[in-house]
Every structure is written in C-alpha cells, then in structure tokens.
FITI-918585 format. One record per residue (C-alpha): residue number from 0; x, z, y; residue in three letters. Coordinates in Angstrom, 1 decimal, always signed. Layout:
N
+-----+--------+--------+--------+-----+
:   n :      X :      Z :      Y : res :
+-----+--------+--------+--------+-----+
: NUM :      X :      Z :      Y : ALA :
...
+-----+--------+--------+--------+-----+
# end
This chain:
195
+-----+--------+--------+--------+-----+
:   n :      X :      Z :      Y : res :
+-----+--------+--------+--------+-----+
:   0 :  -12.9 :  -28.1 :  +26.7 : GLN :
:   1 :  -14.9 :  -25.5 :  +24.7 : GLU :
:   2 :  -11.7 :  -23.6 :  +23.7 : ILE :
:   3 :  -10.6 :  -23.4 :  +27.3 : MET :
:   4 :  -13.8 :  -21.6 :  +28.1 : ASN :
:   5 :  -12.8 :  -18.8 :  +25.8 : LEU :
:   6 :  -12.9 :  -15.7 :  +28.0 : ASP :
:   7 :   -9.4 :  -14.4 :  +28.1 : ILE :
:   8 :  -10.6 :  -11.7 :  +30.6 : PHE :
:   9 :  -12.8 :  -10.0 :  +27.9 : SER :
:  10 :  -10.2 :  -10.7 :  +25.2 : ALA :
:  11 :   -7.6 :   -8.7 :  +27.1 : GLN :
:  12 :   -9.7 :   -6.6 :  +29.6 : PRO :
:  13 :   -7.2 :   -3.8 :  +30.3 : ARG :
:  14 :   -4.3 :   -6.2 :  +30.8 : VAL :
:  15 :   -6.4 :   -8.4 :  +33.0 : TRP :
:  16 :   -7.5 :   -5.4 :  +35.1 : GLU :
:  17 :   -3.9 :   -4.5 :  +35.8 : ARG :
:  18 :   -3.0 :   -8.1 :  +36.7 : LEU :
:  19 :   -5.9 :   -8.4 :  +39.1 : SER :
:  20 :   -4.9 :   -5.1 :  +40.7 : GLN :
:  21 :   -1.5 :   -6.7 :  +41.4 : ILE :
:  22 :   -3.2 :   -9.5 :  +43.3 : ARG :
:  23 :   -5.6 :   -7.1 :  +45.1 : ILE :
:  24 :   -2.8 :   -4.8 :  +46.2 : SER :
:  25 :   -0.6 :   -7.8 :  +47.3 : LYS :
:  26 :   +2.3 :   -6.1 :  +45.7 : GLN :
:  27 :   +3.3 :   -9.0 :  +43.5 : VAL :
:  28 :   +6.6 :   -8.7 :  +41.7 : GLY :
:  29 :   +9.4 :  -11.2 :  +41.4 : GLY :
:  30 :   +9.3 :  -11.3 :  +37.6 : ALA :
:  31 :   +7.0 :  -10.2 :  +34.7 : TYR :
:  32 :   +7.4 :  -10.2 :  +30.9 : LEU :
:  33 :   +4.4 :  -11.0 :  +28.8 : PHE :
:  34 :   +5.2 :   -9.9 :  +25.3 : SER :
:  35 :   +3.0 :   -9.6 :  +22.2 : GLY :
:  36 :   +2.2 :  -10.9 :  +18.7 : PRO :
:  37 :   +1.8 :  -14.6 :  +18.0 : VAL :
:  38 :   -1.6 :  -15.8 :  +18.9 : GLY :
:  39 :   -2.7 :  -13.0 :  +21.2 : CYS :
:  40 :   -3.1 :  -15.3 :  +24.2 : GLY :
:  41 :   +0.0 :  -14.5 :  +26.3 : LYS :
:  42 :   +0.6 :  -18.0 :  +27.5 : GLU :
:  43 :   -3.0 :  -18.5 :  +28.5 : SER :
:  44 :   -3.0 :  -15.2 :  +30.3 : LEU :
:  45 :   +0.2 :  -16.1 :  +32.1 : ALA :
:  46 :   -1.4 :  -19.4 :  +33.3 : ILE :
:  47 :   -4.5 :  -17.6 :  +34.5 : ARG :
:  48 :   -2.5 :  -15.0 :  +36.3 : PHE :
:  49 :   -0.4 :  -17.7 :  +38.0 : ALA :
:  50 :   -3.7 :  -19.4 :  +38.9 : GLN :
:  51 :   -5.1 :  -16.1 :  +40.3 : LEU :
:  52 :   -2.0 :  -15.5 :  +42.5 : LEU :
:  53 :   -2.6 :  -18.9 :  +44.2 : ASN :
:  54 :   -6.5 :  -18.8 :  +44.2 : CYS :
:  55 :   -7.8 :  -19.6 :  +47.7 : GLU :
:  56 :  -11.1 :  -17.6 :  +47.4 : THR :
:  57 :  -11.0 :  -14.8 :  +44.8 : SER :
:  58 :   -8.9 :  -11.7 :  +44.1 : SER :
:  59 :  -10.3 :  -10.5 :  +40.8 : LYS :
:  60 :  -10.5 :  -13.7 :  +38.7 : LYS :
:  61 :   -9.5 :  -17.3 :  +39.5 : PRO :
:  62 :  -12.5 :  -19.1 :  +41.0 : CYS :
:  63 :  -11.8 :  -22.3 :  +39.0 : ASP :
:  64 :  -13.3 :  -24.3 :  +41.9 : THR :
:  65 :  -10.8 :  -24.3 :  +44.7 : CYS :
:  66 :   -8.3 :  -27.2 :  +44.7 : PRO :
:  67 :   -5.4 :  -24.8 :  +43.9 : SER :
:  68 :   -7.3 :  -23.4 :  +40.8 : CYS :
:  69 :   -8.1 :  -26.9 :  +39.6 : GLN :
:  70 :   -4.5 :  -28.0 :  +39.8 : ARG :
:  71 :   -3.3 :  -24.9 :  +38.1 : PHE :
:  72 :   -5.7 :  -25.3 :  +35.2 : ARG :
:  73 :   -4.4 :  -28.8 :  +34.7 : GLN :
:  74 :   -0.8 :  -27.6 :  +35.0 : LEU :
:  75 :   -0.3 :  -30.0 :  +37.8 : GLN :
:  76 :   +0.2 :  -27.7 :  +40.8 : HIS :
:  77 :   +3.1 :  -28.3 :  +43.1 : GLU :
:  78 :   +4.0 :  -24.6 :  +43.0 : LYS :
:  79 :   +4.1 :  -24.4 :  +39.2 : LEU :
:  80 :   +7.2 :  -25.0 :  +37.1 : LYS :
:  81 :   +7.0 :  -24.9 :  +33.3 : LEU :
:  82 :  +10.1 :  -24.1 :  +31.2 : ILE :
:  83 :  +10.0 :  -24.3 :  +27.4 : PHE :
:  84 :  +12.4 :  -25.3 :  +24.6 : PRO :
:  85 :  +13.5 :  -28.9 :  +24.7 : LEU :
:  86 :  +15.7 :  -31.0 :  +22.4 : PRO :
:  87 :  +19.4 :  -31.1 :  +23.4 : ALA :
:  88 :  +20.6 :  -34.4 :  +24.9 : VAL :
:  89 :  +24.0 :  -35.5 :  +23.8 : ARG :
:  90 :  +26.3 :  -36.8 :  +26.6 : LYS :
:  91 :  +28.0 :  -40.1 :  +26.0 : LYS :
:  92 :  +31.8 :  -40.3 :  +26.6 : LYS :
:  93 :  +31.3 :  -42.7 :  +29.5 : ASP :
:  94 :  +28.8 :  -40.4 :  +31.3 : ASP :
:  95 :  +30.3 :  -38.8 :  +34.5 : GLY :
:  96 :  +30.3 :  -35.1 :  +35.2 : PRO :
:  97 :  +27.0 :  -35.3 :  +37.3 : GLY :
:  98 :  +25.0 :  -37.3 :  +34.8 : THR :
:  99 :  +23.6 :  -34.7 :  +32.5 : SER :
: 100 :  +20.0 :  -35.2 :  +31.6 : SER :
: 101 :  +17.5 :  -32.5 :  +30.7 : THR :
: 102 :  +15.7 :  -34.6 :  +28.1 : ILE :
: 103 :  +16.1 :  -38.0 :  +26.4 : GLY :
: 104 :  +13.9 :  -40.8 :  +27.4 : LYS :
: 105 :  +12.4 :  -41.0 :  +23.9 : GLY :
: 106 :  +11.3 :  -37.4 :  +24.1 : ASP :
: 107 :   +9.7 :  -37.6 :  +27.5 : MET :
: 108 :   +6.4 :  -39.1 :  +26.1 : GLU :
: 109 :   +6.2 :  -36.1 :  +23.7 : LEU :
: 110 :   +6.7 :  -33.7 :  +26.5 : VAL :
: 111 :   +4.1 :  -35.3 :  +28.7 : THR :
: 112 :   +1.6 :  -35.4 :  +25.8 : GLU :
: 113 :   +2.3 :  -31.7 :  +24.9 : ALA :
: 114 :   +1.7 :  -30.6 :  +28.6 : ILE :
: 115 :   -1.5 :  -32.6 :  +28.6 : ALA :
: 116 :   -2.7 :  -30.9 :  +25.5 : LYS :
: 117 :   -1.7 :  -27.5 :  +27.0 : LYS :
: 118 :   -3.7 :  -28.4 :  +30.1 : ALA :
: 119 :   -6.8 :  -29.1 :  +27.9 : GLU :
: 120 :   -6.3 :  -26.0 :  +25.8 : ASP :
: 121 :   -4.2 :  -23.2 :  +27.3 : HIS :
: 122 :   -3.9 :  -21.7 :  +23.8 : PHE :
: 123 :   -2.1 :  -24.8 :  +22.5 : HIS :
: 124 :   +1.5 :  -24.1 :  +21.6 : LYS :
: 125 :   +4.0 :  -26.6 :  +23.1 : ILE :
: 126 :   +6.4 :  -27.6 :  +20.3 : LYS :
: 127 :   +8.7 :  -30.5 :  +20.8 : ILE :
: 128 :  +10.5 :  -31.7 :  +17.6 : PRO :
: 129 :  +14.2 :  -30.6 :  +17.4 : LYS :
: 130 :  +13.7 :  -28.0 :  +20.2 : SER :
: 131 :  +15.3 :  -24.7 :  +19.2 : SER :
: 132 :  +16.3 :  -23.3 :  +22.6 : ARG :
: 133 :  +15.8 :  -23.4 :  +26.3 : ILE :
: 134 :  +18.4 :  -25.7 :  +27.7 : LEU :
: 135 :  +20.9 :  -24.7 :  +30.5 : ILE :
: 136 :  +20.0 :  -28.0 :  +32.2 : GLN :
: 137 :  +16.4 :  -26.7 :  +32.6 : SER :
: 138 :  +17.6 :  -23.6 :  +34.3 : ILE :
: 139 :  +20.0 :  -25.5 :  +36.5 : ARG :
: 140 :  +17.2 :  -27.9 :  +37.6 : GLU :
: 141 :  +15.0 :  -24.8 :  +38.2 : LEU :
: 142 :  +17.6 :  -23.3 :  +40.4 : ARG :
: 143 :  +17.9 :  -26.5 :  +42.5 : LYS :
: 144 :  +14.2 :  -26.8 :  +43.1 : THR :
: 145 :  +13.3 :  -23.1 :  +43.6 : LEU :
: 146 :  +15.3 :  -22.7 :  +46.7 : TYR :
: 147 :  +13.9 :  -25.7 :  +48.4 : LEU :
: 148 :  +11.6 :  -24.9 :  +51.4 : LYS :
: 149 :   +7.9 :  -25.5 :  +50.7 : SER :
: 150 :   +4.5 :  -25.0 :  +52.2 : GLU :
: 151 :   +4.3 :  -21.3 :  +53.2 : PRO :
: 152 :   +0.8 :  -20.7 :  +51.7 : SER :
: 153 :   +0.7 :  -19.9 :  +48.0 : GLY :
: 154 :   +3.3 :  -18.6 :  +45.6 : ARG :
: 155 :   +5.8 :  -20.5 :  +43.5 : LYS :
: 156 :   +5.3 :  -19.6 :  +39.9 : ILE :
: 157 :   +7.8 :  -20.3 :  +37.0 : VAL :
: 158 :   +6.3 :  -19.9 :  +33.5 : LEU :
: 159 :   +9.0 :  -19.6 :  +30.8 : ILE :
: 160 :   +7.4 :  -20.0 :  +27.4 : PHE :
: 161 :   +9.4 :  -18.8 :  +24.3 : ASP :
: 162 :  +11.7 :  -16.9 :  +26.7 : ALA :
: 163 :  +13.5 :  -15.3 :  +23.7 : HIS :
: 164 :  +15.0 :  -18.8 :  +23.1 : LEU :
: 165 :  +17.0 :  -18.5 :  +26.4 : LEU :
: 166 :  +19.7 :  -16.6 :  +24.5 : SER :
: 167 :  +20.0 :  -18.9 :  +21.5 : VAL :
: 168 :  +23.6 :  -20.2 :  +20.9 : GLY :
: 169 :  +26.0 :  -19.0 :  +23.5 : MET :
: 170 :  +23.2 :  -17.7 :  +25.8 : GLY :
: 171 :  +24.3 :  -19.9 :  +28.8 : GLU :
: 172 :  +20.6 :  -20.5 :  +29.8 : ALA :
: 173 :  +20.0 :  -16.7 :  +29.9 : ALA :
: 174 :  +23.1 :  -16.1 :  +31.9 : ASN :
: 175 :  +22.1 :  -18.9 :  +34.4 : ALA :
: 176 :  +18.6 :  -17.4 :  +34.7 : LEU :
: 177 :  +19.9 :  -13.9 :  +35.3 : LEU :
: 178 :  +20.9 :  -14.6 :  +39.0 : LYS :
: 179 :  +17.4 :  -15.9 :  +39.7 : ILE :
: 180 :  +15.8 :  -12.9 :  +38.1 : LEU :
: 181 :  +18.0 :  -10.5 :  +40.0 : GLU :
: 182 :  +17.3 :  -12.1 :  +43.4 : GLU :
: 183 :  +14.3 :  -14.4 :  +43.1 : PRO :
: 184 :  +13.6 :  -16.6 :  +46.1 : PRO :
: 185 :  +11.0 :  -15.3 :  +48.6 : GLU :
: 186 :   +7.4 :  -15.8 :  +47.5 : ASN :
: 187 :   +8.3 :  -16.7 :  +44.0 : THR :
: 188 :   +7.3 :  -15.1 :  +40.7 : THR :
: 189 :   +8.8 :  -15.8 :  +37.3 : LEU :
: 190 :   +6.7 :  -15.0 :  +34.2 : ILE :
: 191 :   +8.6 :  -14.9 :  +30.9 : LEU :
: 192 :   +6.4 :  -15.2 :  +27.8 : VAL :
: 193 :   +7.8 :  -14.1 :  +24.4 : THR :
: 194 :   +6.7 :  -13.0 :  +21.0 : ASP :
+-----+--------+--------+--------+-----+
# end
C-alpha cells in the first residue's frame, strides 16, 4: 500500500500535465503510446490516466474516492480491459474450430494473482511464466467485447502492457489490433505501453 502512494504526478510532472490537459479539453484520442525506459512508471501512469478519464469528480488528478476511481485502482472496472503477454495454449486434435482458449486453466491462477499484485502496486510488472508474446486470441476476444454496447457514461479503456510483444512471431496479434487502432469504437481509448 505504501508503494502505491508514491506520487507518480510529481515523478512525471510534465507528462502528467499534458495528460490532464487532454481530460480538461475533452479532446481524448482513440490511442496513445506510452514509451520509455524500464522502471520509469509507464504502466502506473497509464493506469492513473485511465482512472482520470473515468473519474466522476475531478479533471486534474483522479480523486481516488469516487466509485469509478476505486474500481480502476483495483483494476476491476467494467470499462477496463488489460492485455499482456500470456502463455500459448496448444489446441488438441479433437478441439473444434471454435474452441480456442486464451489461457490454460493451470495458468489462470497465476494471471489472477499477478493482476491482484498489480492492483496493490501499480509498479509491479506482470510476468506470467512461458509468456513471450501477446496472443492473437487476446486481441480477438478484445475485438468481440469492445464493440458491445455499454453504459454511455465513462470511457472504455484498453491497457496493452509490453505492446512491443504484439509483433513477436508472425505478428498476427499486431495485424489483428491494427483495425481496432485505425477505427476504435466510439468512446474508447487504447493505451499501448512499451519499453
């Protein structure tokens, strides 16, 4: 809890000023790229920006008290989707064409635990064993859910951690994401975070 109180706003004041101006101007883009060296707080900054875009009371910094801010801080908001590298799931020969899974059952506990640690400490790096790329299944699932109608208030946010791993292998995840990036659904922002 103490680490989470680290003031990302004073650690990156110029960057935060520009981000808060986006909220104040109500000119929010469909996609942003947060890039910088390892350990500079990009992921934490992305989470806080996503929180600010959905804050019910403030326009300069997230208030941390409204229900939306509290759910974003815990990474449990209905308008938030996290994408990060996952281990590939091998399909069995008897699986039908529509039975692909994003993650194996054994790895689900690791993912849940990693997200819980990230919620406690936004500076925690999510690293699932045997995860070397962002899977195409994650992007396909994202595409299915992003275009569903939702409550009009608030903004859908997609945080893509380790975005450079979209293009590993044949780059099918990057290609699948391209259409969403070119024409994001209304009231949706994608934030790609990369080293």
